[in-house]
C-alpha positions in Angstrom: -7.7 -1.1 1.9 -10.1 -3.0 4.3 -12.0 -5.7 2.5 -15.3 -7.0 3.8 -18.3 -8.9 2.5 -21.1 -6.6 1.4 -24.5 -8.2 0.7 -26.4 -6.3 -2.0 -30.1 -7.2 -1.7 -32.5 -6.6 -4.4 -35.4 -4.2 -3.6 -38.6 -6.0 -4.6 -40.0 -4.1 -7.6 -43.5 -2.7 -7.8 -44.5 -5.1 -10.5 -43.9 -8.2 -8.3 -46.4 -10.9 -9.5 -47.0 -14.6 -9.6 -47.1 -15.6 -13.3 -45.3 -18.9 -12.8 -42.7 -18.2 -15.5 -39.8 -20.2 -14.1 -39.7 -23.8 -15.3 -38.2 -26.1 -12.7 -38.9 -23.7 -9.9 -41.4 -25.6 -7.8 -42.6 -22.7 -5.7 -43.0 -20.4 -8.7 -45.1 -23.0 -10.5 -47.2 -23.9 -7.4 -48.2 -20.3 -6.8 -48.8 -19.3 -10.5 -52.1 -17.4 -10.8 -52.2 -16.2 -7.2 -52.5 -12.6 -6.2 -49.2 -11.0 -5.2 -48.5 -8.3 -2.7 -45.7 -6.0 -4.0 -45.8 -3.6 -1.1 -45.6 -6.4 1.5 -42.9 -8.2 -0.5 -40.7 -5.1 -0.7 -41.2 -4.3 3.0 -40.3 -7.9 3.9 -37.1 -7.6 1.9 -36.2 -4.4 3.6 -36.9 -6.1 6.9 -34.3 -8.7 6.1 -31.8 -6.0 5.2 -32.5 -4.2 8.5 -32.0 -7.5 10.3 -28.6 -8.0 8.8 -27.6 -4.4 9.4 -28.6 -4.8 13.0 -26.2 -7.8 13.2 -23.3 -5.4 12.5 -22.9 -6.4 8.8 -22.4 -4.0 5.9 -25.5 -4.0 3.7 -26.2 -2.7 0.3 -29.0 -2.9 -2.2 -29.7 -3.0 -5.9 -32.7 -1.3 -7.6 -35.6 -2.8 -9.4 -35.1 -2.8 -13.2 -37.5 -0.8 -15.5 -40.8 -2.6 -15.8 -42.9 -3.2 -17.8 -40.0 -3.6 -20.2 -41.1 -1.5 -23.2 -38.1 -2.4 -25.4 -38.8 -6.1 -24.9 -42.4 -5.7 -25.9 -41.4 -3.7 -28.9 -38.9 -6.3 -29.9 -41.5 -9.1 -30.0 -44.0 -6.9 -31.8 -46.5 -7.0 -28.9 -49.9 -5.9 -30.1 -52.2 -7.7 -27.6 -52.3 -11.0 -29.5 -49.0 -12.4 -28.1 -48.9 -15.2 -25.6 -49.8 -14.0 -22.1 -46.6 -15.5 -20.7 -44.6 -13.1 -23.0 -46.6 -10.2 -21.7 -46.0 -11.4 -18.1 -42.3 -11.7 -18.9 -42.1 -8.0 -19.7 -43.6 -7.2 -16.2 -41.5 -9.6 -14.2 -39.8 -8.3 -11.1 -37.4 -11.2 -11.0 -34.3 -8.9 -10.8 -35.1 -8.8 -7.1 -33.1 -12.0 -6.9 -29.7 -10.4 -7.2 -27.9 -13.7 -6.7 -28.5 -14.1 -10.4 -27.4 -10.6 -11.3 -23.7 -11.4 -11.7 -20.8 -13.6 -10.7 -18.3 -11.8 -8.5 -14.6 -12.6 -7.9 -12.9 -10.4 -5.3 -9.6 -8.7 -5.8 -7.5 -11.2 -3.8 -8.5 -14.0 -6.3 -7.9 -12.1 -9.6 -4.9 -11.5 -11.7 -5.1 -7.7 -11.7 -6.2 -7.4 -8.0 -9.6 -5.8 -8.9 -13.0 -7.1 -8.0 -14.5 -8.5 -11.2 -18.3 -8.8 -11.8 -19.8 -10.5 -14.9 -23.5 -10.0 -15.5 -25.4 -13.2 -16.0 -27.2 -13.6 -19.3 -30.0 -15.7 -17.8 -30.9 -16.9 -21.3 -32.8 -20.1 -20.2 -35.9 -18.1 -19.2 -37.4 -15.3 -21.4 -38.5 -13.2 -18.4 -34.9 -13.2 -17.0 -33.0 -13.0 -20.3 -34.0 -9.3 -20.6 -32.3 -8.3 -17.4 -28.6 -8.2 -18.1 -28.2 -4.9 -20.1 -30.0 -2.9 -17.3 -28.1 -4.9 -14.7 -24.8 -4.0 -16.2 -25.8 -0.3 -16.3 -26.6 -0.4 -12.6 -23.4 -2.3 -11.7 -21.3 0.2 -13.6 -22.8 3.0 -11.4 -22.5 1.1 -8.1 -19.0 -0.2 -8.9 -17.7 2.7 -11.0 -14.1 3.0 -9.7 -11.9 1.4 -12.3 -9.0 1.1 -9.9 -11.0 -1.4 -7.8 -13.7 -2.9 -10.1 -14.1 -4.4 -13.5 -17.7 -4.9 -14.7 -18.1 -7.2 -17.7 -21.0 -7.7 -20.1 -22.7 -11.1 -20.1 -21.0 -14.0 -21.8 -22.4 -15.0 -25.2 -26.0 -16.3 -25.1 -25.0 -19.7 -26.5 -23.8 -20.5 -23.0 -26.4 -20.2 -20.2 -25.1 -18.3 -17.2 -27.2 -17.8 -14.0 -24.6 -15.9 -12.0 -23.6 -16.2 -8.3 -26.5 -18.7 -7.6 -24.1 -21.3 -9.1 -20.9 -20.0 -7.7 -19.3 -20.3 -4.3 -16.1 -18.9 -2.8 -14.2 -20.3 0.1 -11.1 -19.2 2.0 -9.6 -18.6 5.4 -11.3 -15.2 5.5 -12.9 -12.8 3.0 -9.8 -10.6 2.5 -7.4 -13.5 1.8 -7.0 -15.3 -1.6 -9.7 -17.9 -1.9 -10.9 -20.8 -4.0 -13.8 -20.3 -6.4 -16.2 -23.1 -7.1 -18.4 -23.0 -10.2 -21.3 -25.4 -10.3 -22.7 -26.3 -13.7 -25.5 -28.7 -14.8 -25.6 -31.2 -17.6 -29.1 -32.7 -17.2 -32.1 -32.1 -15.1 -34.6 -34.6 -16.2 -37.8 -32.7 -17.0 -36.2 -29.4 -16.1 -33.4 -27.5 -17.9 -29.9 -27.4 -16.4 -29.5 -23.6 -16.4 -25.8 -23.2 -15.8 -23.5 -24.3 -18.6 -20.0 -25.4 -18.0 -18.5 -23.2 -20.7 -20.3 -20.2 -19.3 -18.6 -20.8 -16.0 -15.2 -21.3 -17.6 -15.6 -18.1 -19.6 -16.4 -16.1 -16.5 -13.3 -17.6 -14.7 -11.1 -16.5 -17.7 -12.6 -13.0 -17.8 -11.9 -12.6 -14.1 -8.3 -13.8 -14.4 -8.6 -16.6 -11.8 -5.8 -18.9 -10.9 -6.6 -22.3 -12.5 -5.1 -24.1 -9.5 -7.6 -22.4 -7.2 -10.7 -22.7 -9.4 -13.0 -25.7 -9.4 -15.7 -26.7 -11.9 -18.2 -29.1 -10.3 -21.2 -30.8 -11.8 -24.5 -30.4 -10.0 -26.4 -33.6 -9.3 -29.0 -34.2 -12.0 -31.3 -35.7 -9.4 -31.2 -32.3 -7.5 -32.1 -30.4 -10.6 -35.0 -32.8 -11.4 -36.2 -32.4 -7.8 -36.4 -28.6 -8.2 -33.0 -27.3 -7.3 -32.8 -25.1 -10.4 -29.7 -23.3 -9.0 -26.9 -24.7 -6.8 -27.8 -22.3 -4.0 -31.0 -24.3 -3.4 -28.8 -27.2 -2.2 -25.5 -25.7 -1.1 -24.0 -22.5 0.3 -20.4 -21.6 1.3 -18.8 -19.0 3.5 -15.1 -18.6 4.2 -13.8 -22.1 5.3 -17.3 -23.7 5.6 -19.4 -25.5 3.0 -23.0 -26.3 4.1 -24.4 -28.8 1.6 -27.0 -31.4 1.0 -25.7 -34.9 0.6 -27.2 -35.0 -3.0 -26.1 -31.5 -4.2 -23.2 -32.7 -6.4 -22.9 -35.4 -9.1 -19.6 -36.6 -7.5 -19.8 -35.5 -3.8 -16.7 -37.4 -2.7 -14.6 -36.0 -5.5 -16.0 -32.5 -4.9 -15.1 -32.6 -1.2 -11.7 -34.0 -1.9 -10.9 -31.3 -4.5 -12.1 -28.6 -2.0 -9.9 -30.0 0.8 -6.9 -30.2 -1.5 -7.2 -26.6 -2.5 -8.2 -25.4 1.0 -7.0 -27.7 3.7 -8.8 -25.6 6.4 -12.2 -26.4 4.8 -15.0 -27.6 7.0 -17.8 -29.4 5.2 -21.2 -29.7 6.9 -23.2 -32.4 5.1 -27.0 -32.7 5.6 -27.8 -36.4 4.9 -30.8 -37.3 2.8 -32.2 -39.6 5.4 -32.5 -36.6 7.8 -33.6 -34.0 5.3 -34.8 -35.2 1.9 -34.2 -33.3 -1.3 -38.0 -32.6 -1.3 -37.8 -31.2 2.2 -34.7 -29.1 1.4 -36.3 -27.6 -1.7 -39.7 -27.0 0.0 -38.1 -25.3 3.0 -35.2 -23.6 1.2 -32.9 -24.6 4.0 -29.8 -24.1 1.8 -31.1 -21.0 0.1 -29.7 -19.2 3.2 -27.1 -16.6 3.9 -24.1 -18.2 5.6 -22.4 -15.2 7.2 -19.4 -14.4 9.4 -20.8 -12.2 12.2 -18.7 -9.4 13.8 -18.1 -11.8 16.8 -16.4 -14.2 14.4 -19.2 -16.8 14.7 -20.9 -18.1 11.7 -24.7 -17.5 11.4 -27.2 -19.0 9.0 -30.0 -16.7 7.9 -32.8 -19.0 6.9 -36.4 -18.4 5.8 -39.2 -19.0 8.4 -40.4 -21.9 6.2 -37.2 -23.8 7.1 -37.4 -23.0 10.8 -41.0 -24.1 10.9 -40.4 -27.4 9.0 -40.4 -30.2 11.6 -37.6 -32.4 10.0 -35.5 -29.4 9.0 -35.9 -27.9 12.5 -34.9 -31.1 14.1 -31.7 -31.3 12.0 -30.9 -27.6 12.8 -31.4 -28.1 16.5 -29.0 -31.1 16.3 -26.5 -29.1 14.3 -26.4 -26.3 16.9 -26.1 -28.8 19.8 -23.0 -30.4 18.1 -20.9 -27.3 18.4 -20.0 -27.3 14.7 -18.8 -24.3 12.8 -22.3 -22.8 12.3 -23.2 -21.4 15.7 -26.4 -19.4 15.1 -29.6 -19.9 13.1 -31.4 -16.7 12.3 -34.9 -17.0 10.7 -36.4 -14.2 8.6 -39.7 -13.6 7.0 -39.5 -13.4 3.2 -42.7 -15.2 2.4 -43.7 -13.2 -0.6 -40.3 -13.9 -2.2 -40.5 -17.6 -1.2 -43.8 -18.0 -2.8 -42.2 -17.0 -6.1 -39.2 -19.3 -5.6 -36.6 -17.2 -3.9 -35.2 -17.3 -0.4 -32.7 -15.2 1.6 -29.8 -16.3 -0.6 -31.6 -15.5 -3.9 -32.2 -11.9 -2.7 -28.5 -11.0 -2.3 -25.3 -10.6 -4.3 -22.2 -11.0 -2.2 -19.3 -8.5 -3.1 -16.1 -8.6 -1.2 -14.7 -5.0 -1.4 -13.8 -2.0 0.6 -17.1 -0.2 1.2 -15.3 3.1 0.7 -14.8 2.2 -3.0 -18.5 1.6 -3.6 -20.9 4.3 -4.7 -22.4 5.3 -1.3 -25.8 5.7 -2.7 -26.0 1.9 -2.9 -25.1 1.3 0.8 -27.7 1.2 3.5 -28.1 2.7 7.0 -31.2 2.9 9.1 -32.1 6.3 7.7 -31.9 5.1 4.2 -34.0 2.0 4.9 -36.6 4.2 6.5 -36.6 6.5 3.4 -37.1 3.5 1.1 -39.9 2.1 3.2 -41.7 5.5 3.0 -41.5 5.4 -0.8 -42.6 1.8 -0.9 -45.5 2.4 1.4 -46.7 5.3 -0.7 -46.1 4.1 -4.2 -45.9 0.3 -4.4 -49.2 -1.5 -5.4 -50.8 -3.3 -2.5 -51.8 -6.2 -4.7 -51.5 -7.4 -8.3 -53.6 -10.2 -9.9 -52.1 -11.9 -12.9 -55.0 -10.8 -15.1 -54.1 -7.2 -14.4 -50.8 -7.5 -16.2 -51.0 -5.4 -19.3 -53.3 -2.8 -17.7 -52.0 0.6 -18.9 -53.1 2.4 -15.7 -51.3 -0.2 -13.5 -48.3 0.1 -15.8 -48.1 3.8 -15.4 -48.3 3.4 -11.6 -45.5 0.9 -11.6 -43.3 3.2 -13.7 -44.1 6.2 -11.5 -43.3 4.1 -8.3 -39.8 3.2 -9.6 -39.1 6.8 -10.6 -40.1 8.0 -7.1 -37.6 5.6 -5.6 -34.8 6.7 -8.0 -35.6 10.4 -7.2 -35.5 9.7 -3.4 -32.1 8.0 -3.7 -30.6 10.5 -6.1 -30.2 7.8 -8.7 -32.2 9.3 -11.6 -29.4 8.4 -14.1 -30.8 4.9 -13.9 -34.3 6.0 -15.1 
């Protein structure tokens, strides 16, 4: 069996809007009330997928979840008198950020040798807490082979779990046993710490991880308070490399020492706060990037254009490339519609190390399938949505029809 890293990007759904529902997400709050552009957002996301496919990487996708979420509206007794934010929650396209879909442990790390996926409960935010049952349904179609995969329901809602956005894996290569790093929060000042330590520990037990190769690390409360609502806003790892802001962890020296003890080959690239402040890192989403091993063996960093265009961030990146460190290429992509709602390249993807032959092929991309999806999006996705349009029955019907058209085109109507 040939194991490789597959990035499953979320297709931006037809209800993509800017309702500002995510407390602690600076970009989401800053753009609340703006007009969104679902068609452009979906095409930008597909452009990123095409970009990674052209690099020679294996690329997959996950589908938008059913929206507006009728069962959620029914469960809250929606009759038009409810808070507008609850209505907006039922329309949210936030499942596009598949880094929050689940936590993934590849077969080389688990006791039974299978790849384990545990759906994130996302209980901190009402608009995201609805996602996991439909996420599990989709994951059990995409990763249906019980000889190679185990898909778990979300951990109990008393422990907040935000998925792979607070989880990193390092190792000598993707197919070798690695170390898994779970990053949890305790305090975030005015903002909630979304990942609970006990949720992380529960996921590790469910996946059958070796305690000697599993780390539980506290996120820096200062980073959460600054707007790093997930660890992947301030740190990202790939194989032997950790790329991190100086202020990402509550105990950086202890964290680095524990990583090096478990993985002596580890290379840690630290961006100092005096070069790139937390505010700069969060505004540019420098760390909400895809750190990838390219077919050449080089490591590349796929970053949003906002990071490439930020003067202080660009200066640091230019210096990093000149230093001949482990990250040899920086690859900017345009995901501005997602960025405006608080999600960069890393938010848009779920990393799964597996043999592509064991994955349902309907979820794997090639150029022809990207072109097919683009055709459906161009025909059916709304061009624009204003927040005051949420709740409009005609728009709701169009959104439902758009998703059904995509399911039909991809032969995935069992997810309707």
